[in-house]
C-alpha positions as CSV (number, residue, x, y, z in Angstrom):
1,M,192.2,84.8,73.1
2,K,193.9,87.8,71.4
3,I,195.6,90.1,73.8
4,Q,193.1,92.9,72.8
5,S,190.2,90.7,73.8
6,F,191.9,89.7,77.0
7,I,192.5,93.3,78.0
8,A,188.8,94.1,77.0
9,V,187.5,91.4,79.5
10,I,189.8,92.7,82.3
11,L,188.7,96.2,81.7
12,I,185.0,95.3,81.7
13,C,185.5,93.4,84.9
14,F,187.3,96.5,86.4
15,L,184.6,98.9,85.3
16,W,181.9,96.5,86.6
17,R,183.5,96.3,89.9
18,F,183.4,100.0,90.3
19,N,179.8,100.3,89.2
20,I,180.6,102.0,86.0
21,L,178.9,99.5,83.7
22,K,176.4,98.0,86.1
23,S,173.4,99.6,84.4
24,Q,174.7,99.1,80.9
25,N,174.9,96.6,78.2
26,V,178.3,95.1,77.3
27,G,179.6,94.1,73.9
28,I,182.7,92.1,73.2
29,G,184.0,91.8,69.6
30,N,186.7,92.4,67.2
31,T,185.2,95.9,66.4
32,F,183.2,98.4,68.4
33,F,179.4,97.8,68.3
34,T,176.3,98.7,70.3
35,P,175.0,95.5,72.1
36,D,171.4,94.6,71.8
37,N,169.4,96.4,74.5
38,S,167.8,93.1,75.7
39,S,171.1,91.4,76.4
40,L,173.3,92.2,79.4
41,L,176.3,90.8,77.5
42,E,176.6,90.3,73.7
43,I,179.6,88.7,72.0
44,R,180.3,89.0,68.3
45,G,183.0,87.5,66.2
46,N,184.0,84.6,64.0
47,K,184.8,82.1,66.7
48,G,182.7,80.2,69.3
49,V,182.4,80.2,73.1
50,L,183.7,77.3,75.1
51,F,181.8,76.0,78.1
52,P,183.7,74.2,80.8
53,R,184.5,70.6,79.6
54,I,184.5,68.3,82.7
55,T,183.9,64.7,83.5
56,T,181.0,63.3,85.5
57,A,183.2,63.0,88.6
58,E,184.4,66.6,88.2
59,R,180.9,67.8,87.7
60,D,179.6,65.9,90.9
61,A,182.5,67.4,92.8
62,I,181.2,71.0,92.3
63,N,180.1,72.4,95.6
64,N,176.5,73.9,95.6
65,P,176.1,74.4,91.9
66,A,174.0,77.4,90.9
67,Q,170.6,77.1,89.4
68,S,171.0,77.0,85.5
69,L,174.8,76.4,85.7
70,V,175.8,75.0,82.3
71,I,178.7,72.6,81.5
72,F,179.8,70.1,78.8
73,N,180.1,66.6,80.3
74,S,183.0,65.0,78.5
75,T,182.1,61.6,80.0
76,T,178.6,61.5,78.4
77,Q,179.2,64.0,75.6
78,C,176.3,66.0,76.7
79,F,175.6,69.7,77.5
80,E,174.0,69.7,80.9
81,T,172.4,72.3,83.2
82,Y,171.8,72.2,87.0
83,I,168.0,72.7,87.6
84,N,166.0,71.9,90.8
85,S,168.9,70.1,92.6
86,S,169.7,67.8,89.7
87,W,171.9,67.8,86.5
88,Q,169.6,67.8,83.5
89,V,170.5,67.0,79.9
90,I,170.2,69.8,77.4
91,K,171.7,68.1,74.4
92,C,173.7,64.8,73.9
93,F,176.0,63.8,71.0
94,S,176.4,60.1,72.0
95,C,174.3,57.5,74.0
96,Q,176.7,56.4,76.7
97,G,177.3,57.0,80.3
98,T,174.7,57.9,82.9
99,V,172.0,60.4,83.6
100,N,171.7,61.7,87.2
101,Y,168.1,62.5,88.1
102,F,167.5,63.6,91.7
103,G,170.4,61.7,93.0
104,I,169.7,58.5,91.1
105,S,171.9,57.4,88.1
106,Y,170.3,55.9,85.1
107,T,172.4,54.2,82.4
108,M,171.8,55.2,78.8
109,V,171.5,52.5,76.1
110,P,171.2,52.9,72.3
111,V,168.6,50.9,70.4
112,G,169.0,51.7,66.7
113,S,169.0,55.5,66.3
114,Q,167.2,56.0,69.7
115,C,168.7,56.5,73.1
116,W,166.8,55.1,76.1
117,L,167.3,54.9,79.8
118,K,168.2,51.2,80.6
119,E,166.3,51.2,83.9
120,N,162.7,51.9,84.8
121,L,162.1,55.3,86.2
122,R,161.9,55.5,90.0
123,T,161.7,59.2,90.7
124,T,159.4,60.6,93.3
125,K,159.6,64.1,91.9
126,F,158.6,65.7,88.7
127,N,161.4,67.4,86.8
128,D,160.3,70.8,88.1
129,G,161.1,69.6,91.7
130,T,157.5,69.1,92.9
131,N,156.6,65.9,94.7
132,I,154.6,63.2,93.0
133,P,151.9,62.0,95.5
134,K,152.6,58.6,96.8
135,V,149.3,56.6,97.0
136,I,149.2,53.5,99.2
137,D,145.5,53.1,99.9
138,P,144.1,50.5,97.5
139,Y,140.6,52.1,97.7
140,I,141.9,55.5,96.7
141,W,144.2,54.4,93.8
142,P,141.4,53.4,91.4
143,T,139.6,56.8,92.0
144,L,142.5,59.0,91.1
145,T,142.2,61.4,88.2
146,T,145.4,63.2,89.4
147,P,149.1,62.1,89.4
148,G,150.1,59.2,91.6
149,Y,152.9,56.6,92.1
150,C,153.6,53.6,94.3
151,W,156.1,50.8,94.9
152,F,155.0,47.3,94.1
153,N,153.4,45.9,97.3
154,N,154.2,49.3,98.9
155,D,157.7,48.0,99.5
156,S,160.3,50.4,98.2
157,L,163.2,48.5,99.9
158,T,162.5,45.3,97.9
159,Y,161.4,46.7,94.6
160,S,162.5,50.3,94.0
161,A,166.1,49.8,92.9
162,T,165.4,46.9,90.7
163,Y,162.0,47.5,89.2
164,G,161.5,51.2,89.6
165,A,158.1,52.8,90.6
166,L,154.6,52.3,89.2
167,Y,152.9,55.4,87.9
168,N,149.3,56.1,86.9
169,W,148.6,57.7,83.5
170,Y,147.9,61.1,85.1
171,A,151.5,61.3,86.3
172,V,152.7,60.4,82.8
173,N,150.4,62.9,81.1
174,T,152.0,65.9,83.0
175,G,155.0,65.7,80.6
176,K,157.2,66.3,83.6
177,L,158.0,62.8,84.7
178,C,161.2,62.2,82.8
179,P,164.4,64.2,83.2
180,I,164.6,67.4,81.1
181,G,165.8,66.4,77.6
182,W,163.8,63.1,77.9
183,H,160.2,62.1,77.5
184,I,157.8,59.2,77.7
185,P,158.0,57.4,74.4
186,S,155.0,57.7,72.0
187,D,153.3,54.7,70.4
188,A,155.1,55.6,67.2
189,E,158.5,55.8,68.9
190,W,157.9,52.2,70.3
191,K,157.1,51.1,66.8
192,T,160.3,52.6,65.6
193,M,162.3,50.5,68.1
194,E,160.2,47.3,67.3
195,I,160.8,47.7,63.6
196,Y,164.5,48.1,64.2
197,L,164.5,44.9,66.2
198,G,162.9,43.0,63.3
199,M,159.1,43.6,63.4
200,T,157.3,44.4,60.2
201,Q,155.3,47.6,59.9
202,I,152.1,45.5,59.6
203,D,152.9,43.7,62.8
204,A,153.9,46.9,64.6
205,D,150.5,48.4,63.7
206,N,148.6,45.4,65.2
207,T,147.4,45.1,68.7
208,G,147.6,42.1,71.2
209,W,150.4,39.6,71.5
210,S,150.6,38.4,67.9
211,R,153.1,41.0,66.8
212,G,156.4,40.0,65.3
213,T,158.5,37.0,66.5
214,N,161.1,37.4,69.2
215,E,161.3,41.2,69.7
216,G,160.1,40.8,73.3
217,S,163.0,38.4,74.1
218,K,165.4,40.9,72.5
219,L,164.2,43.6,74.8
220,A,164.1,41.6,78.0
221,G,167.1,41.0,80.2
222,N,168.4,39.6,83.5
223,S,167.0,36.0,83.3
224,S,167.3,35.6,87.1
225,L,164.4,37.9,87.6
226,W,162.0,36.3,85.1
227,V,160.1,33.1,85.8
228,N,161.4,30.4,83.4
229,G,159.5,30.4,80.1
230,A,159.6,31.0,76.4
231,L,160.8,34.6,76.8
232,E,164.3,33.7,78.2
233,L,164.6,30.4,76.4
234,N,164.7,32.2,73.1
235,S,168.3,32.6,71.7
236,A,167.8,36.4,71.2
237,F,167.0,37.0,74.9
238,G,168.7,40.2,76.1
239,T,170.5,41.0,72.9
240,S,169.2,44.6,72.5
241,G,170.7,45.7,75.9
242,F,167.4,47.4,76.8
243,T,167.0,45.0,79.8
244,A,163.2,45.1,80.2
245,L,162.3,43.6,83.6
246,P,159.0,42.0,85.0
247,G,158.0,44.8,87.4
248,G,154.3,43.8,87.5
249,Y,151.5,46.4,87.6
250,R,148.9,47.9,90.0
251,D,145.4,47.0,89.1
252,Y,143.0,49.8,88.3
253,G,139.9,48.0,89.6
254,N,140.9,47.1,93.2
255,G,144.3,48.9,93.6
256,Q,146.1,45.6,94.2
257,Y,149.5,44.4,92.8
258,D,150.1,41.6,90.4
259,S,152.6,39.7,88.2
260,T,156.0,40.7,89.3
261,N,158.6,38.3,87.8
262,Y,155.9,37.4,85.2
263,L,155.1,40.5,83.4
264,G,156.4,44.0,82.6
265,R,154.2,46.8,81.3
266,W,155.2,50.3,80.2
267,W,153.2,53.5,79.4
268,N,153.2,55.0,75.9
269,T,150.9,57.7,74.7
270,G,147.1,58.4,75.1
271,Y,144.5,56.5,73.2
272,D,141.1,57.9,74.3
273,A,139.5,59.6,77.3
274,D,139.9,56.4,79.5
275,H,142.8,54.5,78.0
276,A,146.4,54.9,76.9
277,Y,148.7,52.6,74.9
278,A,151.0,50.4,76.8
279,R,153.6,47.8,75.8
280,G,153.9,44.4,77.6
281,I,156.4,41.6,77.9
282,D,155.4,38.2,79.3
283,Y,157.6,35.5,80.7
284,N,156.1,32.8,78.4
285,K,155.9,34.9,75.2
286,T,158.6,36.2,72.9
287,T,156.6,39.0,71.4
288,I,155.7,42.5,72.6
289,N,152.1,43.3,73.5
290,R,150.5,46.5,72.3
291,T,147.1,47.4,73.7
292,P,145.1,50.3,75.2
293,I,145.0,50.1,79.0
294,N,142.8,51.9,81.6
295,K,144.5,55.1,82.8
296,H,144.1,54.1,86.4
297,Y,146.5,51.2,86.1
298,G,150.0,51.6,87.7
299,L,152.6,50.7,85.2
300,S,156.4,51.1,84.7
301,V,158.0,54.0,82.7
302,R,161.0,54.1,80.4
303,C,162.3,57.4,79.2
304,L,163.5,58.2,75.7
305,R,165.9,61.0,74.9
306,D,164.5,63.9,73.0
307,N,167.2,63.9,70.3
């Protein structure tokens, strides 16, 4: 900073301290100018403004960060802001490191040009800080037309950390389930990943299980959690780094749980008034299922970065 600019900043702070500028707009620049009336502080010049550049560990050591505090995370190469008791991604320039979302760290993984979270979502809050209703009763679950989540077999201790939560479509459709800067992937965005992994456009546009060859095996991971079958016996098993797991699902008809260790299903985007697209991976198939599913199901969720 030039000595003139430094002196200007000191002078502004001094005047502000003694109430001289508290009701005025402040402009900082190489030449005198009148700042825009809508801005408390306006900076003009031919150079940029540097935000604090700190590591994830240094960020987490900040005591009681203020709402909307902004930093550049040098570990993840992301601009981040503190919103609703959690650091949220504004913009990233690489797909590495972790995303902290209400105290839970999710690893980022690149698949082609896309950046995904490597784990299934397990938040119990929307990104605005409001609670997502937890619905245990199997008779209530099928009747919901409002957001709800649950843990497989209502057992968070066993299933939460590994498989994440199961959400109905109404929780997904709020647009507030993923961290800020992330979203539920659309049907088209899933196709982008599938085509990158080797699927043809024609197969990607199909529904059912007869799509592609071994893209499901590429997406899956952690063979100890899958029942032994064709999926993990394929030589491409786990090669994408996506690490899809068999978290099962909650049935829309009776509110019961099924297929953990056999099947994983993930919400995509809407299809019609009663159904939304979902992707599925089965222990004994190497492909990826694409089909519309009733919105009352409880399925897993993976988040995709906005940029």
